[in-house]
N, C-alpha and C positions, 0 to 999 in steps of 0.2 A: 349401670355396669358395676359400680362400687358395691351396691347391695348384693348383687349376684356373687361377686368375689368373696364377700364376707360370709354369705350363705354357704358357698362351696367350701370355704375354709372350715367353717363350723361342722359341716357334714363330713368332711374327710377326717377331722379330729374325732368325731363321734364314731365313725366306722373303724378308725384305728384302735380305739378303745375296745370296741366290741371284738374285733379280730384278735387283739392282744389277750383279752380275757379268755376267749375261747381256746386259743392255742396254749396258754399257760395252764388251763384246766384239763386239757386233753392230751398234753404232750406225752404222758406216760402210756397212753394207748397207742398212738401212731408212731412214736419214735422207734420202738423195737422192730416194727414191720418195715419201716423205711431203712433202718440200718441193715436188716437182713437182705432187703432188695439190693442195696448198694454193694454189700459183700458178695452176693451171688453174681451180680453184674460184673464186678471186678474180677472174680475168679473165672468167669466165662471169657472175658476179654483177654486175660493173661494166658489161658490155656488154649 
């Protein structure tokens, strides 16, 4: 069980690094679209 916990901890650390690197490199692509989506959703809900 201890080996599995260490393996899972290493795997989650590795996956966090991959996701963090991906998000930091692609934030300029998806952030404006997400902001536009949130703004339009906010305007629709207010009106």
